[in-house]
C-alpha positions in Angstrom: 19.8 2.7 13.2 17.0 4.6 11.3 15.2 7.3 12.3 13.1 8.2 9.4 11.2 5.3 6.9 11.8 6.7 3.5 15.5 7.6 4.4 16.5 3.7 3.8 16.0 4.6 -0.1 19.0 6.6 0.2 21.1 4.6 2.6 20.2 1.9 -0.4 21.4 3.7 -2.8 18.6 3.1 -4.9 18.0 4.7 -8.1 15.1 7.0 -7.4 15.8 8.9 -10.7 12.5 7.2 -12.3 9.4 7.0 -9.8 8.9 4.1 -10.3 12.8 2.0 -10.5 13.7 -0.8 -9.5 17.4 -1.0 -10.4 20.0 -1.6 -7.4 18.0 -3.3 -5.1 18.8 -6.2 -3.5 16.2 -9.5 -3.5 16.6 -10.4 -0.4 15.4 -7.4 1.4 12.2 -7.2 2.8 10.2 -5.0 0.2 11.9 -6.9 -2.2 10.4 -10.0 -0.9 7.1 -8.6 -0.5 7.0 -6.7 -4.0 7.6 -10.5 -5.4 4.9 -12.1 -3.4 1.9 -9.5 -4.2 3.2 -8.9 -8.4 3.5 -5.6 -8.0 -0.2 -5.1 -7.2 -1.4 -1.8 -5.4 -3.5 -3.4 -3.4 -2.7 -5.9 -0.5 -5.6 -8.6 0.2 -5.6 -8.6 4.0 -9.1 -10.1 5.5 -8.1 -12.3 6.1 -4.5 -11.5 5.2 -2.9 -14.3 3.0 -1.6 -17.6 4.4 1.0 -17.4 0.8 2.0 -13.5 2.0 2.4 -14.2 5.6 5.1 -16.9 4.5 6.7 -15.1 1.9 7.5 -12.3 5.2 8.0 -15.1 8.3 12.1 -14.6 7.9 11.8 -10.7 8.6 8.7 -11.4 11.5 10.5 -13.5 13.4 13.9 -11.5 13.2 11.2 -8.3 14.5 9.9 -10.3 17.0 13.1 -11.1 18.8 14.6 -8.1 18.3 11.3 -6.6 20.6 11.1 -9.0 22.9 15.2 -8.9 23.5 14.6 -4.4 23.7 11.7 -5.4 26.1 13.4 -7.6 28.2 16.5 -4.7 28.5 14.2 -2.2 29.9 12.5 -4.2 32.2 15.6 -5.6 33.6 17.1 -1.4 33.7 14.4 -0.9 35.1 14.3 -0.2 39.4 12.3 -3.6 39.7 11.0 -5.9 37.5 7.7 -5.2 39.0 8.2 -1.6 38.7 7.7 -2.2 34.7 4.8 -5.5 34.6 3.4 -2.7 37.0 3.2 0.7 34.1 3.3 -2.1 31.2 0.1 -3.7 32.3 -1.3 0.0 32.8 -0.2 1.2 29.4 -2.1 -2.4 27.7 -5.3 -0.9 29.4 -5.4 2.1 29.0 -4.1 3.7 26.1 -2.6 0.5 23.7 -5.6 0.6 21.8 -5.6 1.1 17.8 -8.0 3.9 17.2 -8.6 6.8 14.8 -10.4 10.0 15.5 -11.3 12.6 13.2 -10.0 17.1 13.8 -10.8 20.2 12.4 -8.7 20.7 9.2 -10.3 24.9 8.7 -8.7 25.1 12.6 -5.7 22.8 12.3 -4.8 23.9 8.6 -1.1 21.5 8.7 -2.0 20.7 4.7 -1.9 24.6 3.5 0.8 26.1 6.1 2.9 21.8 5.1 2.5 23.9 1.4 3.4 26.7 2.6 7.0 25.7 4.5 7.5 23.6 1.5 6.7 26.5 -1.1 5.0 24.8 -3.6 1.3 26.2 -4.5 -1.3 27.0 -2.7 -3.5 24.5 -4.3 -0.9 21.4 -5.0 -2.1 18.1 -4.9 0.9 16.7 -2.9 -0.3 13.2 -4.3 0.8 13.8 -7.3 4.2 14.9 -5.5 6.3 12.6 -8.7 4.8 14.0 -11.7 6.9 17.6 -10.9 9.4 16.4 -8.7 11.2 12.9 -9.7 14.3 13.0 -9.0 15.9 12.6 -5.4 17.1 15.8 -5.3 13.7 17.7 -5.9 12.4 15.7 -3.2 15.3 16.5 -1.0 14.8 20.2 -1.7 11.1 20.5 -0.9 12.3 18.4 2.8 15.0 21.5 2.9 11.9 23.6 2.6 10.3 22.6 4.7 12.5 23.1 7.0 14.3 26.4 6.7 10.3 27.5 6.5 9.1 25.4 9.4 8.1 27.5 11.9 4.7 28.7 11.1 4.4 24.3 11.3 5.9 24.1 14.5 3.8 26.6 16.2 0.8 24.9 14.8 1.7 21.1 15.6 2.3 22.1 19.0 -0.5 24.3 19.4 -2.8 20.4 18.3 -0.6 18.7 20.2 -1.9 20.7 23.2 -5.2 20.9 21.7 -6.3 18.0 20.2 -4.0 14.9 21.2 -3.1 15.9 25.5 -6.6 16.0 26.1 -7.3 12.1 23.9 -4.6 10.7 26.2 -5.4 12.2 29.2 -9.1 10.8 28.6 -7.6 7.8 28.0 -6.7 6.5 32.0 -9.7 4.8 32.7 -10.2 5.1 36.5 -6.2 4.6 36.6 -4.0 7.8 38.1 -5.2 10.7 36.7 -2.6 11.9 33.6 -0.9 15.4 34.3 2.0 15.5 33.0 2.7 14.8 28.8 5.9 14.0 26.9 4.9 15.2 23.4 7.4 14.6 20.2 8.6 18.0 19.5 8.7 18.1 15.7 6.6 15.5 13.8 8.7 13.1 11.6 7.9 13.6 7.6 7.3 10.8 5.8 7.1 11.7 1.8 6.5 7.9 0.0 6.6 7.7 -4.2 6.0 5.0 -6.3 8.4 3.3 -6.1 9.9 3.5 -3.0 9.5 1.8 -0.4 10.8 2.4 3.0 11.0 0.1 5.9 10.6 -3.5 7.2 8.3 -5.7 10.1 9.3 -3.6 13.4 8.4 -2.0 16.7 9.9 1.1 18.0 11.2 -0.1 21.5 13.8 -2.0 19.0 15.4 1.7 17.9 15.5 2.5 21.6 11.6 4.8 21.4 10.7 4.5 24.7 7.7 0.8 25.5 5.0 3.4 26.1 4.9 5.5 23.8 1.6 6.0 21.6 2.2 7.1 18.0 -0.1 9.5 16.5 -0.5 9.7 12.1 -1.5 12.2 10.0 -1.6 11.5 6.8 -2.1 14.3 4.6 -2.6 12.7 0.9 -4.9 9.6 0.8 -3.7 6.5 2.8 -4.5 2.5 1.0 -3.6 -0.4 -0.1 0.4 -0.6 -0.7 0.8 3.2 -0.2 0.1 2.9 3.6 1.4 1.0 7.3 0.6 -1.8 7.7 0.4 -3.1 11.9 -1.0 -5.4 14.5 -3.5 -4.7 16.9 -2.1 -6.5 18.9 1.6 -7.2 19.7 2.3 -10.4 18.8 -1.4 -10.6 17.1 -0.2 -10.2 13.5 -3.1 -9.6 12.1 -1.5 -7.4 9.4 -3.9 -4.4 8.6 -3.1 -0.9 6.5 -4.4 2.6 7.5 -7.0 3.6 5.2 -8.3 7.3 4.8 -8.1 10.7 4.3 -6.8 14.0 5.6 -8.7 15.4 8.2 -8.5 11.9 10.7 -5.7 10.8 12.4 -4.6 7.4 13.8 -3.6 6.0 16.9 -1.3 2.8 17.9 0.8 1.3 19.8 4.3 1.1 18.3 7.0 0.7 20.4 5.3 -2.4 21.1 2.7 -3.9 18.4 4.8 -4.2 14.8 4.1 -2.4 11.7 5.8 -1.9 8.2 5.2 -0.6 5.3 5.6 -2.2 1.6 7.1 -0.5 -1.9 4.8 2.2 -2.9 2.9 0.4 -6.1 0.0 2.8 -6.4 -0.2 5.8 -8.7 -0.2 8.2 -6.1 2.4 10.0 -3.8 1.8 8.9 0.2 2.9 11.8 2.9 2.1 11.3 6.2 3.0 12.7 9.7 3.5 11.1 13.1 4.8 11.4 16.1 4.7 10.4 19.9 3.0 11.1 23.2 4.0 9.2 27.0 1.9 9.2 30.0 4.7 11.3 32.6 4.5 9.0 34.4 4.5 6.2 32.3 8.0 8.0 30.8 9.4 8.6 34.6 9.1 4.7 35.4 10.7 2.2 32.8 14.5 3.2 32.3 16.9 3.0 28.7 17.5 -0.4 28.7 20.8 0.0 26.1 23.5 -1.3 29.2 21.7 -4.9 29.0 22.2 -7.7 26.5 19.5 -7.4 24.0 19.2 -3.6 24.5 19.2 -0.1 22.5 20.2 3.1 23.6 17.2 5.6 24.2 18.8 8.0 22.5 15.4 10.3 22.3 15.8 10.9 25.8 19.5 10.7 26.8 18.9 14.2 25.7 17.0 16.6 25.8 15.1 18.3 22.1 12.7 14.9 21.3 10.7 15.8 23.6 8.5 18.5 25.2 6.9 18.2 28.2 3.5 19.9 29.1 1.2 19.3 32.6 -2.6 19.7 33.2 -3.5 23.3 34.2 -6.9 23.6 35.7 -8.9 27.0 36.9 -12.6 27.7 37.6 -14.0 27.5 33.9 -11.4 26.1 31.1 -8.8 23.4 31.1 -5.9 23.1 29.4 -1.9 22.0 28.1 0.8 24.0 28.8 4.1 23.9 27.1 6.9 23.9 29.4 8.5 27.1 29.6 11.4 27.6 26.6 11.4 28.0 23.1 10.4 25.6 20.5 13.5 22.4 20.2 15.4 22.2 17.4 14.7 19.6 15.3 18.5 17.2 15.2 19.5 14.1 13.5 16.8 12.2 16.1 14.3 13.1 14.1 15.0 11.6 10.3 15.6 13.8 6.8 15.9 16.4 6.3 17.4 17.1 10.0 20.0 14.7 9.3 21.4 16.6 6.6 20.0 20.3 6.7 22.5 23.4 8.1 19.6 26.0 9.6 
């Protein structure tokens, strides 16, 4: 089970001592197929997506499609009745699944500054050039271990951002359906660092890894993101209209990552991509759908199986304001479900 995309580099024992080294990469892996088909181009055409490129990755796309459908069928079977599942997914598709983006106030939510500080990097360090100063796998790992040790200010900032910005946004999407009074949100974001020459993961929908089908993925780049240093996704399940997330620090991308397939190519640009991502689920949908892990083709939802992955928050209204309040208790400590560095970090 893969939680963090760029962990693949470590799991497959790829030599990353040189940022552009591909020694040891299996030519059948998705990243190798894609790199060969694009001739290691830093930019991948997508409007329209080239037919020859689509043909090259067809086997991986079909596998991903089947895994997604098997996982969703298992959740449908596990949910109290099929009609409850169908109603929940209909509401999710109608209200919450549309892809989009919005800007946020970087002077109020200073993710970039606090991230650098947590990683023990200089205040004005250019994250996009991380590969120039941290070429080895070990030096990259140490940055993330430092981030884990010094995470507390970052976690407070992140939690405030989710409750102040993202939760009101999600609630606004209800669009005539039952109002959203409760939300579950990932208690700490996943961190992705992909240097030139590194690649992450092939086509997948997160439901095939056990994530709740009604998850809304939020994606925040800390560097610019474009070309092969990007995440490619489809706009609707099965549309396969592959297109990259493009932009820079200061915006949030949201999409239905549990049901829409997405993938990342090898980074053939000359800059490092660093990004944060996390999931949010409207409360009534969170509770309606059940884990399909015990059914044929299903995957255990380890994220809801025990506490720690999600925080619960609820809406609080008074005469003058509306706020989203995190359920009483301290912040959760990230564990292996959040991916590297938490798979190896010793508190």
